[in-house]
N, C-alpha and C positions, 0 to 999 in steps of 0.2 A: 786513468784509473784512480779511484779514491782509496786512501789507506784507512784501514779500520782501526779504531782506537781499542787497544786491549782492555782498558779499564771499563769501557762501555760494554764490551763483550762479557766480561766477568760479572758486571752488574746485572746484565740480562740473564745470564746463566743462573745467578743467585736468585733472582726474582722468579724465574721459571721453576727452579728446584723448590722454592718456598711454596709456590702455588701447588705444585705436584704433591708435596708433603701434606699440605692442608686438605687437599682433596682425598688423599689416601688414608688420612688419619682415622676417620670413622670406620672404614673397612678393616684397618689393622686393629683398632680398639676392640671390635666385636669378633675378631677371628683369631689371629695368632697372638695378639696381646691377651685375650681372654684365656687362651690355652696356656700361655705362660703363667698367668695368675692361678689357673687350676693346678698346674704342676707344682707351683710354689706352695699352694694350699695343701696339697698332698704331702709334700716334703715337711711342712710344718706339723702336720698331724703325726706323721711317722716320727719326727724328731721329738714331739711331746711324749709319744709312747715310749721311745727309748730313754728320754731323760727321766721319766717316772719309773723306768725299769720294770714295767708291768709284766713283761714276758718272764723275767727272772723271778719275780715274786710269785707268779703263778706256777712256774716250773718247780719251785722249791717249797711250795706251801705245805707239803707233807713231810719234809725233811726237818729233823730236829735241829735247833740252833746250838751252836757251840759244841757239837758232837756229843751231846747228852742224850743217850738212848733209853733212859728209863721212862716209865709211863707218864709221870707228872711233867717231865721236860717236854715230851712229845705233845701233850695236851696244851701246855703253855705256849710252846712254839707255834702250834697250829693256830691257836686263837690270836696270838700276836700278829702273825702273818695275815690272818684273815682280816683283822682290823686294818692293817696296812693296805691290803688289796682293796678293801671297800673304800677307804678314803682316797686312795690313788685313782680308783675308778671314777669316783665322784669328780675329782679334779680333772680327769681325762675327759669326761663328758662335758663339763663346763668349758674346758679349753677347746674341745672340738666344736662346740656350738659357736664360740667366739671366733674361731678360725674360719668356720664356714660362713660367717657374715662377710668376710673379705670379698669373695666373688660377687655376692649380692650387692654390696656397696660399689664394687667395681663396675657392675652392669648399670646401676642406677645413677652413678655420679654424672655422666654427661647429660642424661635426660633431665636430672634435677637442675644442673647448671643452666641448660638452655631454657628450661621452664622459668627459673629465677630471672634470667636475663629478659625474657619476654614480659613477665608480669611487673617487673620494675622498670 
């Protein structure tokens, strides 16, 4: 009976695992990898909303600042908060558009890479 070399067995297992991963990669990229990207995209959008504190600004838009309840203070507070909400919403829209580009780039990246390899 011939003794098997443990080093050759490990090399064979490694090569087999590498081939398996290379064959599984496209399936993973467009299934669970893409779902992970979508979850991360959603977390980024929620994080942007929270970092801009838009919910707090919208909830307090009619509340006067600094506890000043006279008419002039209420008007000034409302318009200052309105300006803040408008600018923060503009920033939110821009950031959301940029964040939504991530899954599109994620989907297109392997296709563009293969296309570039073929034409060059």
